[in-house]
C-alpha positions in Angstrom: -0.2 8.1 -2.6 1.6 8.6 -5.9 4.6 6.4 -7.6 6.9 9.4 -6.7 5.9 9.0 -3.0 6.1 5.5 -2.7 9.6 5.5 -4.3 10.8 8.2 -1.6 9.0 6.3 1.3 11.0 3.4 0.1 14.4 5.0 0.1 14.9 4.6 3.8 15.1 1.0 3.1 16.8 1.0 -0.1 19.5 3.5 0.2 21.4 2.1 3.0 21.6 -0.9 1.0 23.1 0.6 -1.9 25.5 2.6 0.3 26.9 -0.4 2.1 26.9 -2.6 -1.1 29.4 0.4 -2.8 32.9 -1.6 -3.3 31.5 -5.3 -2.7 31.4 -8.1 -5.0 27.7 -9.0 -5.6 25.1 -9.7 -8.2 22.1 -7.9 -9.4 19.2 -10.2 -10.8 16.3 -9.0 -12.8 13.3 -11.5 -12.9 9.7 -11.5 -13.4 6.9 -13.7 -13.4 3.3 -13.6 -15.5 0.2 -16.1 -14.8 -2.8 -15.8 -16.6 -5.8 -17.9 -15.8 -9.6 -18.9 -16.8 -12.0 -20.3 -14.1 -15.6 -21.5 -14.7 -17.6 -21.5 -11.6 -20.5 -23.1 -11.4 -22.0 -20.6 -9.3 -22.0 -18.3 -12.1 -22.0 -14.9 -10.4 -23.3 -12.3 -12.8 -20.5 -9.9 -11.5 -17.9 -12.3 -12.1 -16.6 -12.1 -8.8 -16.2 -15.6 -7.1 -17.0 -16.4 -3.3 -15.5 -14.4 -0.5 -13.6 -17.5 0.2 -11.3 -17.0 -2.7 -8.7 -13.9 -3.2 -6.4 -15.2 -5.8 -8.2 -16.6 -8.8 -11.1 -14.7 -7.8 -12.9 -14.2 -11.4 -15.4 -16.1 -13.1 -15.6 -16.8 -16.8 -13.1 -14.4 -17.8 -9.5 -14.8 -19.1 -7.3 -12.7 -16.9 -4.0 -12.0 -14.9 -3.6 -13.6 -11.4 -0.3 -12.1 -10.7 2.4 -10.3 -12.9 5.7 -8.6 -11.6 8.9 -7.3 -12.2 12.0 -7.8 -9.6 15.3 -6.3 -9.3 17.5 -7.9 -6.6 21.0 -7.3 -5.1 23.2 -9.9 -3.1 26.6 -10.1 -1.8 27.7 -11.6 1.2 27.1 -8.8 3.3 24.2 -6.9 2.0 20.8 -7.9 0.1 17.6 -5.9 -1.3 14.9 -6.3 -3.5 12.1 -4.4 -5.1 9.0 -5.8 -6.9 6.0 -4.3 -8.5 3.1 -6.5 -9.5 -0.4 -6.3 -11.1 -3.2 -8.5 -11.5 -6.2 -9.7 -9.6 -4.2 -11.1 -6.8 -3.4 -7.4 -6.2 -6.7 -6.0 -6.4 -8.1 -8.5 -4.1 -5.3 -9.1 -1.4 -4.3 -5.6 -1.2 -7.5 -3.8 -0.9 -6.6 -2.2 2.3 -3.6 -0.7 1.0 -3.5 3.2 0.0 -2.7 3.9 -3.5 0.0 2.5 -5.4 1.0 0.5 -2.4 -1.5 -2.1 -3.7 1.1 -2.7 -6.5 3.9 -3.3 -4.1 5.1 -7.1 -4.2 8.4 -7.0 -2.4 10.7 -4.1 -0.9 13.1 -5.3 1.2 16.6 -4.6 2.4 19.2 -6.4 4.8 22.5 -6.5 6.4 24.2 -9.4 7.5 25.4 -9.1 11.1 28.1 -11.9 11.5 31.1 -12.6 9.4 31.4 -16.1 11.0 27.5 -16.9 11.1 24.7 -16.6 8.4 22.7 -14.0 10.9 20.9 -11.2 9.1 18.7 -8.4 9.7 16.1 -7.2 7.2 13.4 -4.6 6.7 10.5 -4.0 4.5 7.7 -5.7 2.8 8.1 -9.5 2.5 6.5 -12.6 1.5 4.7 -14.3 4.4 6.8 -16.3 6.8 3.5 -18.5 7.3 2.5 -21.4 5.5 3.9 -23.4 2.4 2.2 -21.4 -0.5 3.0 -18.0 -1.8 1.1 -15.9 -4.6 3.3 -17.3 -7.3 1.9 -20.2 -8.8 5.0 -21.6 -9.9 5.9 -22.1 -6.3 3.0 -24.2 -5.5 1.9 -28.0 -6.2 -2.0 -26.7 -6.7 -3.0 -24.0 -9.4 -5.2 -22.5 -6.9 -4.3 -21.7 -3.5 -5.8 -23.8 -0.3 -8.3 -22.3 2.3 -5.8 -22.0 4.9 -3.3 -20.0 2.4 -6.4 -17.7 1.4 -7.1 -16.9 4.7 -3.7 -16.3 6.3 -1.1 -13.6 5.5 0.5 -13.9 2.0 2.5 -10.8 2.7 3.8 -8.9 5.6 5.8 -5.6 6.6 8.3 -4.9 9.3 11.7 -6.4 10.5 13.1 -9.7 11.1 16.0 -11.4 12.5 17.2 -14.7 10.7 19.8 -17.4 11.2 20.6 -20.2 9.1 22.8 -22.8 10.8 26.2 -23.8 9.1 24.8 -27.5 7.9 21.6 -25.6 6.8 19.4 -27.8 8.6 17.9 -25.1 10.9 16.4 -21.7 10.0 15.4 -19.6 12.7 13.6 -16.2 12.5 11.8 -13.6 14.9 9.6 -11.0 13.4 8.4 -7.5 14.4 5.3 -6.6 12.1 3.1 -3.9 11.1 0.0 -6.5 11.4 -1.9 -9.3 10.0 -1.2 -8.9 6.3 -0.5 -5.2 6.5 1.9 -2.9 4.6 0.0 0.4 6.4 -1.1 -0.2 10.0 -4.9 -0.3 10.6 -5.8 3.4 11.7 -5.5 3.7 15.7 -3.5 0.3 16.0 -0.2 0.8 17.9 -0.2 -2.7 19.5 3.1 -4.2 18.4 2.9 -7.6 16.3 5.3 -10.3 15.8 6.0 -13.8 15.0 8.3 -16.5 14.6 9.7 -19.1 12.2 11.8 -22.5 12.4 12.1 -24.7 9.9 14.0 -27.9 10.6 15.2 -29.9 7.3 17.1 -33.2 8.5 17.7 -33.8 4.9 17.1 -32.9 1.7 13.9 -34.9 1.6 12.1 -33.7 4.6 11.2 -30.2 5.9 9.3 -29.3 9.0 8.0 -25.8 9.7 6.6 -24.0 12.7 5.6 -20.2 12.3 3.2 -17.8 14.3 1.6 -14.5 14.6 0.8 -12.8 17.8 -0.8 -9.4 17.7 -4.0 -7.2 17.1 -5.6 -6.4 13.9 -8.1 -3.7 15.5 -7.7 -0.4 16.8 -6.2 0.0 20.3 -9.5 1.2 21.6 -11.3 -2.1 20.7 -8.1 -4.4 21.0 -8.7 -8.1 20.3 -5.4 -10.3 20.7 -5.0 -12.7 18.0 -2.7 -15.6 18.5 -2.0 -17.9 15.5 0.3 -21.1 14.7 0.9 -22.8 11.5 2.4 -26.0 11.1 3.7 -28.2 8.1 5.9 -31.1 6.9 7.0 -31.7 3.5 8.3 -35.0 2.8 10.0 -36.1 -0.8 9.5 -39.9 -0.4 11.2 -40.0 -4.2 12.2 -38.3 -7.1 8.1 -38.6 -8.2 6.4 -38.5 -5.1 5.7 -35.6 -2.7 3.6 -35.5 0.3 2.7 -32.0 2.5 1.1 -32.3 5.6 -0.5 -28.9 7.3 -2.4 -27.4 10.4 -3.3 -24.0 11.2 -4.8 -22.8 14.5 -5.8 -19.6 16.0 -7.6 -17.6 18.5 -8.9 -14.1 18.8 -10.5 -12.4 21.8 -14.1 -12.3 21.7 -13.6 -8.5 23.0 -10.8 -6.2 24.4 -9.7 -7.6 27.7 -11.7 -10.7 27.5 -10.6 -14.3 28.7 -12.9 -15.8 26.1 -11.7 -16.6 22.8 -13.2 -17.5 19.2 -11.0 -20.3 17.2 -10.6 -21.5 13.9 -8.4 -24.2 12.3 -7.7 -25.8 9.1 -5.9 -29.1 8.2 -4.8 -30.1 4.9 -2.9 -33.1 3.0 -1.6 -32.4 -0.6 -0.1 -35.3 -2.4 1.9 -35.0 -5.6 3.1 -37.5 -8.2 5.9 -36.6 -11.0 4.7 -38.7 -13.9 7.7 -37.8 -16.1 9.9 -34.4 -16.7 6.6 -32.7 -18.4 3.6 -34.0 -16.5 2.4 -33.8 -13.1 -0.6 -34.7 -11.2 -1.5 -33.4 -7.7 -4.6 -34.0 -5.4 -5.5 -32.2 -2.4 -8.0 -32.8 0.5 -8.7 -29.9 3.2 -10.8 -28.3 6.0 -11.5 -24.9 7.4 -13.5 -24.3 10.4 -14.3 -20.8 11.2 -17.6 -20.7 13.2 -17.4 -17.5 14.9 -16.3 -15.9 11.2 -13.0 -14.3 12.9 -11.1 -14.9 9.5 -13.7 -15.5 7.1 -15.4 -12.2 5.9 -19.1 -11.4 7.1 -19.8 -11.3 3.3 -19.9 -14.9 2.9 -23.6 -15.0 4.2 -23.5 -17.7 6.4 -23.3 -17.5 10.2 -20.5 -19.9 10.2 -18.1 -21.7 8.1 -17.2 -25.5 8.2 -15.9 -26.3 4.6 -14.7 -29.4 3.3 -12.7 -29.2 0.0 -10.8 -31.3 -2.3 -9.3 -30.6 -5.8 -7.0 -32.5 -8.6 -4.8 -30.8 -11.1 -2.5 -31.8 -14.1 0.4 -29.8 -14.9 2.3 -29.7 -18.2 5.8 -28.0 -18.1 6.9 -28.2 -21.9 9.8 -25.8 -21.0 11.6 -25.4 -17.3 10.1 -21.7 -16.9 6.4 -22.6 -18.4 3.8 -24.3 -16.7 0.4 -24.9 -17.8 -2.0 -26.4 -15.5 -5.7 -27.7 -15.1 -7.8 -28.0 -12.1 -11.1 -29.2 -11.0 -11.9 -28.3 -7.3 -15.1 -28.7 -4.9 -16.1 -27.7 -1.5 -18.9 -28.5 0.4 -20.2 -27.0 3.7 -23.7 -27.6 5.3 -23.9 -24.0 6.5 -24.7 -23.2 2.6 -22.2 -20.2 2.5 -22.4 -20.7 -1.3 -25.1 -19.0 -3.7 -25.9 -20.9 -7.0 -28.9 -19.6 -9.2 -29.7 -16.6 -6.3 -30.0 -19.2 -3.5 -27.9 -20.6 -0.7 -26.1 -23.7 -1.6 -23.9 -26.2 0.4 -21.7 -27.1 -2.7 -19.3 -25.1 -5.0 -17.5 -26.8 -8.0 -15.4 -25.0 -10.5 -12.7 -25.9 -13.0 -9.9 -23.9 -14.1 -6.8 -23.5 -16.3 -3.7 -21.4 -16.1 -0.4 -20.5 -17.7 2.5 -19.2 -15.8 5.8 -17.7 -17.6 9.2 -17.0 -15.5 12.2 -15.2 -16.8 15.2 -13.8 -15.2 18.5 -12.6 -15.8 21.8 -12.0 -13.7 23.6 -8.9 -14.6 
């Protein structure tokens, strides 16, 4: 697919938005983000590609770009839309299954408000995933690298969603119809509807509880195996300096079409962060990922099952509000020996890394 074909295919999303917006007061924003990184993985892979457990920050011993994007967005009281194009190792790894220049599509969606009285919207296109508290953009996350639960659940999605925000902004409700599990284009032969929900409850500005789900199939209809997945997390801001995130993912997928037996996977996580001052922040993470049937973890991991315990510690330095420099050390242990070190199976992986992120933007 060429860039011209891509823009043509997106016109059905963006043109209605532009048409409705004519004559309305709104704002147009142009912004961008760049994040470079260097990771030294003590597995020392000769091809510089790290373990299949990692999709973001997946290159060893080279200075490179994880994610860079440019975004244009329009928003008024009745209509909104955004288009962002990206590049980087994140795009290469996470969108490998997408065709042509769709690999470079970060966001492309438009929405219309359905009620003058209530904050009720319908949006269609390509979005950031409704699952999880982490995103591809490092500056949005407390840790430099993404957790195992984030790496192995959708970063992005495409489809249609209905959303509602309560007048007091304590409740956010959303229902989605999706093209699949982290898909822009459908899997060949798959015509099974997929969907999900999101409910976020924020009783105060310091507490947020989120429930998200996915229901659908990521296989052709002739081999349809239904997948059921739920993500639950809470974000607790105990003070201006202390933040705690607790999360738990669980999923089940049919062993084969029509089967009443399911393969299961789950992942708990705890992330704690301390803001030492305006410029420095310290964050620690403990996580576990259990996928004994390799439903989500790729077979190329080289182990029959995965039961991985991980920890990390990172120090952030922000000399300016739009600049973030990070240092992180992270270790993973799994008795199933899914890692490779010096050409042999290993139960332990450790790496250190640094990243530099810069964000910029302007309202026109």
